[in-house]
C-alpha positions as CSV (number, residue, x, y, z in Angstrom):
1,M,-176.8,-40.5,-45.2
2,H,-178.1,-38.1,-42.5
3,P,-176.4,-38.7,-39.2
4,K,-178.4,-41.1,-37.0
5,S,-178.9,-41.4,-33.3
6,L,-181.0,-44.6,-33.1
7,I,-180.3,-47.8,-35.0
8,I,-183.2,-50.3,-35.1
9,F,-182.1,-53.8,-35.9
10,D,-184.1,-56.8,-37.2
11,F,-183.1,-60.0,-35.3
12,D,-183.4,-63.2,-37.3
13,G,-180.8,-63.3,-40.1
14,T,-179.5,-59.9,-39.2
15,I,-178.0,-60.4,-35.7
16,A,-178.8,-64.1,-35.1
17,D,-177.8,-66.9,-37.6
18,T,-181.2,-68.5,-37.6
19,L,-181.3,-70.0,-41.1
20,R,-180.6,-73.6,-40.1
21,V,-183.1,-73.4,-37.2
22,A,-185.7,-71.9,-39.6
23,L,-185.2,-74.9,-41.9
24,K,-185.6,-77.3,-38.9
25,I,-188.8,-75.6,-37.8
26,I,-190.3,-75.5,-41.3
27,N,-189.7,-79.2,-41.6
28,E,-191.1,-79.9,-38.2
29,L,-194.3,-78.0,-39.0
30,G,-194.4,-79.6,-42.5
31,D,-196.8,-82.3,-41.7
32,E,-199.2,-80.0,-39.7
33,F,-199.4,-77.4,-42.5
34,G,-198.8,-79.7,-45.5
35,F,-195.3,-78.5,-46.5
36,R,-192.9,-80.7,-48.4
37,K,-189.7,-81.1,-46.4
38,L,-186.8,-79.0,-47.6
39,N,-183.0,-79.4,-47.6
40,Q,-180.4,-76.7,-47.0
41,G,-179.9,-76.2,-50.8
42,E,-183.5,-75.7,-51.4
43,L,-183.8,-73.2,-48.6
44,I,-180.9,-71.1,-50.1
45,E,-182.9,-71.1,-53.4
46,L,-185.9,-69.7,-51.6
47,K,-183.9,-66.7,-50.4
48,G,-184.6,-65.2,-53.8
49,K,-188.4,-65.4,-53.4
50,S,-190.8,-62.8,-52.1
51,L,-193.3,-63.7,-49.4
52,P,-196.2,-63.9,-51.8
53,E,-194.1,-66.3,-54.0
54,L,-193.2,-68.4,-50.9
55,M,-196.9,-68.6,-49.9
56,K,-197.8,-69.7,-53.4
57,L,-195.0,-72.4,-53.5
58,S,-195.9,-73.7,-50.1
59,G,-199.6,-73.9,-50.7
60,L,-200.2,-72.2,-47.3
61,P,-203.4,-70.1,-47.5
62,W,-202.9,-66.5,-46.3
63,R,-205.6,-67.1,-43.6
64,Q,-203.3,-69.8,-42.0
65,L,-200.2,-67.5,-41.9
66,P,-200.9,-66.1,-38.4
67,V,-201.3,-69.6,-37.0
68,F,-198.1,-70.7,-38.7
69,V,-196.2,-67.7,-37.4
70,K,-197.5,-68.3,-33.9
71,R,-196.4,-72.0,-34.0
72,A,-193.0,-71.1,-35.5
73,R,-192.3,-68.3,-32.9
74,A,-193.0,-70.8,-30.1
75,R,-190.5,-73.3,-31.5
76,F,-187.9,-70.6,-32.1
77,K,-188.0,-69.7,-28.5
78,A,-187.0,-73.2,-27.6
79,Y,-184.1,-73.3,-30.1
80,L,-182.6,-69.8,-29.6
81,K,-180.0,-71.0,-27.0
82,Q,-178.5,-73.1,-29.8
83,V,-178.4,-70.2,-32.3
84,P,-175.0,-68.4,-32.8
85,P,-174.7,-64.7,-33.7
86,I,-173.9,-63.8,-37.3
87,Q,-170.1,-64.0,-37.5
88,G,-168.6,-60.6,-36.6
89,M,-171.8,-59.0,-35.4
90,P,-171.1,-59.1,-31.6
91,E,-167.9,-57.0,-32.2
92,I,-169.7,-54.6,-34.6
93,L,-172.6,-54.1,-32.1
94,S,-170.2,-53.5,-29.3
95,T,-168.3,-50.9,-31.3
96,L,-171.5,-49.1,-32.4
97,H,-172.5,-49.0,-28.7
98,Q,-169.1,-47.6,-27.7
99,R,-169.5,-45.0,-30.5
100,G,-172.5,-43.7,-28.8
101,Y,-175.3,-45.0,-30.9
102,R,-178.6,-46.0,-29.2
103,M,-179.8,-49.4,-30.5
104,G,-183.0,-51.4,-30.3
105,I,-184.5,-54.5,-31.9
106,V,-187.9,-54.9,-33.7
107,T,-188.5,-58.5,-34.5
108,S,-191.0,-61.1,-35.7
109,N,-189.5,-63.5,-33.1
110,T,-190.5,-63.5,-29.5
111,E,-189.3,-60.8,-27.0
112,E,-188.5,-63.5,-24.4
113,G,-186.5,-65.5,-26.9
114,V,-184.5,-62.5,-28.1
115,L,-183.7,-61.4,-24.6
116,T,-182.5,-64.9,-23.8
117,F,-180.2,-64.9,-26.9
118,L,-178.8,-61.5,-25.9
119,Q,-178.1,-62.7,-22.4
120,E,-176.5,-65.9,-23.6
121,N,-174.2,-64.0,-26.0
122,K,-173.5,-61.0,-23.6
123,L,-175.1,-58.6,-26.0
124,Q,-177.2,-56.6,-23.6
125,L,-176.5,-53.4,-25.6
126,F,-180.1,-52.6,-26.7
127,E,-182.5,-50.1,-25.2
128,F,-185.5,-52.1,-26.2
129,V,-186.8,-55.3,-27.9
130,Y,-190.3,-55.0,-29.5
131,A,-192.0,-58.1,-31.0
132,P,-195.2,-57.1,-32.8
133,D,-197.8,-59.9,-33.0
134,S,-198.4,-59.4,-36.7
135,L,-195.8,-60.4,-39.3
136,F,-196.5,-57.0,-40.9
137,G,-196.6,-54.9,-37.7
138,K,-193.1,-53.5,-37.8
139,A,-194.0,-50.2,-39.5
140,S,-196.4,-49.2,-36.8
141,V,-193.9,-50.2,-34.1
142,I,-191.2,-48.1,-35.7
143,K,-193.6,-45.1,-35.8
144,R,-194.3,-45.5,-32.1
145,I,-190.6,-45.7,-31.3
146,V,-189.9,-42.5,-33.2
147,K,-192.7,-40.8,-31.2
148,K,-191.8,-42.3,-27.8
149,Y,-188.2,-41.3,-28.0
150,K,-189.1,-37.8,-29.4
151,L,-186.9,-38.3,-32.5
152,A,-187.1,-37.0,-36.0
153,Q,-187.6,-39.7,-38.6
154,T,-184.2,-38.7,-40.1
155,D,-182.5,-39.6,-36.8
156,V,-183.6,-43.2,-37.1
157,I,-182.6,-46.1,-39.4
158,M,-183.7,-49.7,-39.7
159,I,-181.3,-52.5,-40.5
160,G,-182.8,-55.8,-41.8
161,D,-182.3,-58.8,-44.1
162,E,-185.7,-59.0,-45.6
163,V,-187.7,-56.9,-48.1
164,R,-190.5,-56.6,-45.5
165,D,-188.1,-54.9,-43.1
166,L,-187.3,-52.4,-45.8
167,E,-190.9,-51.9,-46.6
168,A,-191.7,-51.3,-42.9
169,A,-189.0,-48.7,-42.7
170,N,-190.3,-47.0,-45.8
171,K,-193.9,-46.9,-44.4
172,A,-192.6,-45.5,-41.1
173,G,-190.6,-42.8,-43.0
174,V,-187.1,-43.8,-41.9
175,E,-184.1,-44.9,-43.9
176,A,-183.2,-48.5,-44.3
177,I,-180.1,-50.7,-44.7
178,A,-180.4,-54.1,-46.3
179,V,-177.9,-56.7,-45.2
180,T,-177.1,-59.6,-47.7
181,W,-176.1,-62.3,-45.1
182,G,-179.7,-63.1,-44.0
183,F,-182.9,-64.6,-45.4
184,N,-183.4,-62.7,-48.6
185,S,-181.0,-62.7,-51.6
186,E,-179.1,-59.6,-52.7
187,K,-181.1,-59.5,-55.9
188,L,-184.4,-59.4,-54.1
189,L,-183.1,-56.7,-51.7
190,I,-181.9,-54.5,-54.5
191,S,-185.4,-54.4,-55.8
192,N,-186.1,-52.0,-52.9
193,K,-184.3,-49.1,-54.4
194,Q,-184.6,-46.9,-51.3
195,A,-182.3,-49.1,-49.2
196,H,-178.6,-49.0,-48.8
197,I,-177.0,-52.5,-49.4
198,V,-174.4,-53.8,-47.0
199,H,-172.5,-57.1,-47.7
200,L,-170.4,-57.6,-44.6
201,P,-171.0,-56.7,-40.9
202,Q,-167.8,-54.7,-40.9
203,D,-169.2,-52.4,-43.6
204,L,-171.7,-51.0,-41.0
205,L,-168.8,-49.3,-39.2
206,Q,-168.1,-47.1,-42.3
207,L,-171.7,-46.0,-42.3
208,F,-171.8,-45.2,-38.6
209,P,-168.6,-43.3,-37.6
210,P,-167.9,-42.2,-33.9
211,R,-170.5,-39.7,-32.8
212,G,-169.1,-36.3,-32.1
C-alpha cells in the first residue's frame, strides 16, 4: 500500500455502531413505505445482500429511494446521541491522529448529526464532514476533496463498511479498505477485489504506521 496522508472514513457502521438504530428506523418507516417489520436476526441476514437485492426484497421502487433516504436521515439525526462508537474505534482514531494522519468523513448520514456524535464522544479529530444528498454521491465528493486539498489520488484512502463505499473509492481513483464489522458481510465485501479487508479496528494501526 502506498503511504497515505489523508484517510476518508465512512460513518455509519464504520465509526458509529448504528445497526440497531437502522433496524429501529426501518421498522418505524415500515408502514409508510410498505416494509415488513424485521427483527435483529433478519437484519444480520440482510448484511449479505447487495443494494439491488435489498430493493427487490423490500419492494421499494427505485424512484422512492431518495424519499426514503431523506426520511431515514432525519430520524437518524434524532437518534445519534444514543448511538455508541464501534468498540475500539475512538482509541484507533486518536492514535491515527497522533501519528499525523489527516482524517475526514464522507457519509450518507447528516452533517449535523455526525458533528453532534463526534462532539458527544470527544472525537473532534476530523478536518471535514461531507454529507452528499445522493446515496451514490460519494465518488464525486471524494474527487472534490482530492482536488481541494491538492493531493494525489495515491495519497488518499477510503475506509468503509459497504460495497457502495468501495465502489465510490474505485470511481474516484483512490484505494479502499473494507471493514467487516459494519453493514455488509465479509463475503459481500470480498466481491470487490480491489479493496483491502480489515476484521478488527486494531488492524488499521498496522496499515497506518507513524508518519516519518
